[in-house]
C-alpha positions in Angstrom: 2.6 37.0 50.1 5.2 35.5 47.8 2.9 35.8 44.7 2.1 39.5 45.7 5.7 40.3 46.0 6.5 38.6 42.7 3.9 40.5 40.8 5.1 43.8 42.3 8.7 43.1 41.3 7.7 41.9 37.7 5.9 45.2 37.0 9.2 47.0 37.0 11.8 44.2 36.0 12.9 43.8 32.5 12.1 41.0 30.3 15.6 39.3 30.6 15.3 39.5 34.4 11.7 38.2 34.4 13.0 35.4 32.1 15.8 34.4 34.5 13.2 34.6 37.5 10.8 32.3 35.7 13.4 29.8 34.9 14.7 29.8 38.6 11.1 29.5 39.9 10.3 26.5 37.6 13.5 24.8 38.3 12.8 25.1 42.1 9.4 23.8 41.6 10.5 20.6 40.0 13.9 20.1 41.7 13.3 21.2 45.4 11.3 19.9 48.2 8.7 22.5 48.7 6.1 22.7 51.4 2.4 22.4 50.3 2.1 26.2 50.7 5.1 27.0 48.8 4.2 24.6 46.1 0.7 26.2 45.7 2.4 29.6 45.7 4.9 28.7 43.1 2.3 27.2 40.9 0.1 30.3 41.2 3.2 32.5 40.3 4.0 30.4 37.1 0.2 30.6 36.2 0.6 34.3 36.3 3.8 34.0 34.2 1.8 32.5 31.4 0.4 35.9 30.7 3.7 37.6 30.5 3.9 39.8 27.3 7.5 38.5 26.6 7.7 35.0 24.9 11.2 34.8 26.2 9.8 34.6 29.8 7.4 31.8 28.8 10.1 30.0 27.0 12.5 30.0 29.9 9.7 28.4 32.1 8.8 25.9 29.4 12.4 24.9 29.2 12.8 24.4 32.8 9.6 22.3 33.0 9.7 20.4 29.8 11.2 17.1 31.0 9.9 16.8 34.5 7.0 14.6 35.6 6.4 17.1 38.5 5.5 20.0 36.2 2.1 21.4 36.9 -0.3 20.0 34.3 -2.3 23.1 34.0 0.8 25.1 33.2 2.2 22.6 30.8 -1.1 22.3 28.7 -1.1 26.1 28.5 2.5 26.3 27.3 1.7 23.6 24.8 -0.8 25.8 23.2 1.6 28.9 23.1 3.5 30.1 20.1 5.8 27.5 18.6 9.1 28.7 20.1 7.5 28.2 23.5 5.3 25.2 22.8 7.6 23.2 20.8 9.9 22.3 23.7 7.0 21.2 25.9 5.1 19.2 23.1 8.4 17.4 22.1 9.3 15.8 25.4 7.0 16.7 28.4 5.8 13.4 30.1 2.9 15.3 31.6 1.0 15.6 28.4 -1.3 12.7 27.8 -2.1 10.8 24.5 -5.4 12.7 24.2 -3.6 16.1 24.6 -1.2 15.1 21.9 -4.2 14.1 19.6 -5.8 17.3 20.2 -2.6 19.2 19.6 -2.1 17.3 16.3 -5.5 18.5 15.2 -4.4 22.0 16.0 -3.0 22.1 12.4 0.4 24.0 13.1 3.1 22.1 11.3 5.7 23.1 14.0 3.6 21.5 16.7 2.9 18.5 14.5 6.7 18.1 14.0 7.3 18.4 17.7 4.8 15.6 18.3 6.4 13.4 15.5 9.6 13.6 17.3 8.5 12.5 20.7 9.9 9.3 22.1 7.5 6.3 22.3 4.8 7.8 20.2 1.7 5.6 20.7 -0.5 4.3 17.8 -3.4 6.7 18.6 -1.2 9.7 18.2 0.5 8.4 15.0 -3.1 7.8 13.8 -4.0 11.4 14.3 -0.8 12.8 12.5 -1.3 10.3 9.7 -4.8 11.8 9.2 -4.1 15.6 9.5 -0.4 16.2 9.5 1.5 17.8 6.6 4.3 16.0 4.7 7.2 17.1 6.8 5.8 16.1 10.2 4.8 12.8 8.6 8.3 12.3 7.3 9.6 12.9 10.7 7.2 10.5 12.2 8.4 7.8 9.8 12.0 8.5 10.7 11.1 8.2 14.5 12.2 4.6 15.4 10.3 4.7 18.5 7.0 5.7 17.0 4.4 2.9 17.1 2.7 3.4 13.6 -0.1 1.0 13.1 -0.7 -0.6 9.7 -4.0 1.4 9.1 -2.1 4.6 9.7 0.5 3.5 7.1 -2.5 2.9 4.7 -3.7 6.4 5.3 -0.2 8.0 4.7 -0.1 6.0 1.4 -3.4 7.3 0.4 -2.6 11.0 1.3 1.0 11.1 0.3 1.6 8.3 -2.1 2.5 10.7 -5.0 5.4 12.0 -2.9 8.6 10.3 -4.0 10.3 11.0 -0.8 7.6 9.6 1.4 7.1 6.6 -1.0 10.9 5.7 -0.3 10.5 6.0 3.4 7.4 3.8 3.4 9.0 1.2 1.1 12.0 0.9 3.5 9.8 -0.2 6.4 9.7 -3.9 7.3 6.3 -3.7 8.9 4.6 -2.1 5.6 1.5 -4.2 4.8 1.8 -6.1 1.5 -1.3 -4.4 0.0 0.2 -1.1 0.9 3.7 -2.1 -0.6 1.9 -3.0 -3.8 0.0 0.2 -4.1 3.2 2.1 -3.7 4.8 -0.2 -6.4 1.9 0.9 -8.6 2.5 4.5 -7.9 6.3 4.2 -8.6 5.5 2.6 -12.0 3.0 5.5 -12.7 5.6 8.0 -11.8 8.2 6.5 -14.1 5.7 6.1 -17.0 4.9 9.7 -16.7 8.7 10.7 -16.5 9.8 12.6 -19.6 13.3 11.4 -19.1 12.2 7.8 -19.1 10.2 8.4 -22.3 13.0 10.0 -23.9 15.4 7.0 -23.2 13.0 4.2 -24.2 10.3 5.9 -26.4 6.9 7.0 -25.3 5.1 4.2 -27.0 7.1 1.6 -25.1 6.9 3.1 -21.6 3.5 1.8 -20.7 4.1 -1.8 -21.7 7.6 -2.0 -20.1 6.3 -0.3 -16.8 3.4 -2.6 -16.7 5.7 -5.7 -17.2 7.9 -4.3 -14.4 5.0 -3.7 -11.9 3.7 -7.3 -12.7 7.1 -8.7 -12.0 7.3 -6.8 -8.7 3.7 -7.9 -7.8 4.7 -11.5 -8.5 7.9 -11.2 -6.4 5.8 -9.6 -3.6 3.2 -12.4 -3.7 6.0 -15.0 -3.5 7.6 -13.4 -0.5 4.5 -13.3 1.8 3.0 -16.0 3.9 0.1 -16.4 6.3 -2.3 -13.8 7.1 -0.9 -11.4 4.6 -1.9 -13.5 1.6 -5.6 -12.9 1.9 -4.9 -9.2 2.3 -2.9 -8.9 -0.9 -5.4 -11.1 -2.7 -8.3 -8.9 -1.8 -6.3 -5.8 -2.6 -5.4 -7.1 -6.1 -8.9 -8.2 -6.7 -10.3 -4.6 -6.0 -7.6 -3.0 -8.0 -8.7 -5.3 -11.0 -5.3 -7.1 -11.1 -6.2 -10.7 -10.5 -6.2 -11.2 -14.3 -6.0 -14.7 -16.0 -2.3 -13.6 -17.1 -1.3 -12.9 -13.5 -3.0 -16.1 -12.2 -1.4 -18.3 -14.9 1.9 -16.8 -13.9 1.6 -17.5 -10.3 0.4 -21.0 -11.1 3.3 -21.8 -13.4 6.1 -20.5 -11.0 4.5 -22.7 -8.3 3.3 -20.1 -5.8 0.2 -22.3 -5.0 -0.5 -20.8 -1.7 -1.2 -17.4 -3.3 -3.0 -19.0 -6.3 -5.2 -21.0 -4.1 -6.1 -18.0 -2.1 -6.8 -15.9 -5.2 -9.1 -18.6 -6.7 -10.8 -19.1 -3.5 -11.4 -15.3 -3.1 -13.0 -14.9 -6.7 -14.9 -18.3 -6.7 -16.3 -18.1 -3.2 -14.9 -21.6 -2.5 -13.2 -22.1 0.8 -9.3 -22.2 0.8 -9.3 -25.8 2.1 -11.5 -27.0 -0.6 -9.6 -25.2 -3.2 -6.3 -26.6 -2.1 -7.9 -30.1 -1.9 -9.0 -29.8 -5.6 -5.9 -28.5 -6.7 -3.8 -31.4 -5.1 -6.2 -34.4 -5.6 -9.2 -33.3 -7.6 -10.0 -34.8 -10.8 -10.0 -32.8 -14.1 -13.8 -32.0 -14.1 -13.5 -30.9 -10.6 -10.6 -28.5 -11.4 -12.5 -27.3 -14.5 -15.6 -26.6 -12.5 -13.5 -24.8 -9.8 -11.9 -22.4 -12.5 -15.3 -21.8 -14.2 -16.6 -20.8 -10.8 -14.0 -18.4 -10.6 -15.3 -16.7 -13.7 -12.9 -18.2 -16.2 -14.2 -18.9 -19.7 -14.4 -22.7 -20.2 -11.7 -22.8 -22.9 -9.4 -20.5 -20.8 -10.2 -22.6 -17.8 -9.0 -25.6 -19.9 -5.6 -24.2 -20.2 -5.6 -23.6 -16.3 -6.5 -27.2 -15.8 -3.6 -28.3 -18.0 -1.2 -26.1 -16.1 -2.5 -27.4 -12.8 -2.0 -31.0 -13.7 1.6 -30.4 -15.1 2.3 -28.6 -11.7 0.8 -31.6 -9.8 2.8 -34.2 -11.9 6.0 -32.1 -11.2 5.4 -31.9 -7.4 5.1 -35.6 -7.2 8.5 -36.0 -9.1 10.4 -33.0 -7.8 9.9 -31.0 -4.6 10.7 -27.9 -6.5 8.9 -27.8 -9.8 10.4 -26.0 -12.6 8.5 -23.1 -14.1 10.5 -23.6 -17.3 9.5 -27.1 -17.7 5.8 -26.4 -16.8 5.5 -23.5 -19.3 7.5 -25.6 -22.1 5.1 -28.6 -21.6 2.0 -26.2 -21.8 3.2 -24.7 -24.9 4.0 -28.0 -26.6 0.5 -29.3 -25.4 -1.4 -26.5 -27.3 1.0 -26.0 -30.2 -1.0 -28.0 -32.7 -4.5 -27.0 -31.5 -4.7 -23.8 -33.4 -6.6 -22.0 -30.6 -7.8 -18.4 -31.1 -9.3 -15.5 -29.1 -8.5 -15.4 -25.3 -6.9 -18.8 -25.3 -4.4 -17.7 -28.0 -3.7 -14.6 -25.9 -3.2 -16.7 -22.7 -0.9 -19.1 -24.6 1.1 -16.3 -26.1 1.7 -15.2 -22.5 2.7 -18.6 -21.4 5.3 -18.7 -24.3 6.6 -15.3 -23.3 7.0 -16.6 -19.9 8.8 -19.6 -21.0 11.4 -17.6 -23.1 11.8 -15.4 -19.9 12.4 -18.5 -17.8 14.8 -19.9 -20.4 16.8 -16.8 -20.6 17.1 -16.7 -16.7 18.1 -20.4 -16.7 20.9 -19.6 -19.4 22.1 -16.6 -17.3 22.2 -18.8 -14.1 24.1 -21.4 -15.9 26.6 -18.9 -17.2 27.1 -17.5 -13.7 27.8 -20.9 -12.3 30.3 -21.7 -14.9 32.0 -18.5 -14.1 32.3 -19.4 -10.4 33.6 -23.0 -11.4 36.2 -21.5 -13.7 37.3 -19.0 -11.0 
């Protein structure tokens, strides 16, 4: 009877009156204690309102139902697929919508709906993964800004794959403390590529110098990243660098000389196939021949491997004399050891790198000394 009267009334009522009636009906449904019969009748009336030609009527109902756990699921799911003005408020906050509903809505492809999902509180990993896979730049940006969104590492990787060229999203990703180290490195490389292609940067330092400077900067950033990670992130970054072709002899020599043995051992183990425990044992206590065999099994030429053996023994000697071996002293000793050998080819290139490292460490030591003197004077 109630539904029939409501239908008769709605045929002649204006859209504004129908909108008010829809809002009142929805509020009564979620806020009042209705009998079973009244509940059934009200739900039926709301189902009929879903077909109202005026979006204002459906929007009024959506606003009244959006935040209630008592809202009829059938009505909420229908409203969630309405036009954005109606669906947005429901998708953004309705507790009735389930995780699978949100995943399906994300696949709907409408940016407004995806933005509404991205702004939901306590967004779960599965929904974040769906957005990471299909959403556009703006919804992804909103999801990254949503402090309650539980974005899994695999989703952060996918976002980097899809939007790593976007400076705005790169910045948001790099600000995250939960960003996997391999993803952080990939973004650092993208920043370097973007700067290398910048006409402004080329105009300031010259096009011919850009590539080398950016490569040096990216390597420095990678070394710093490798030095700041521990535990399970080390193998992940090693594998990422191996796939990217960045576990070069130059990079490995740098990590060895600065004393990042945890990362260096993991890298050598990765490319040689020797277990990490065995690699560490050889580095700490192995004889020269065992160290040489380890490095050649990692693919290093025997002459280049000899330089690594010398650097390893210098590091080992330093650790036994000093708990914090000096990269400056290690590189200096290495340069002196090979200064009279007249080596050529790959060994000469590696020693040239070691000498440049030594000069950089010397400059940094001089700066640190100057700063300390300044503080003492003050």
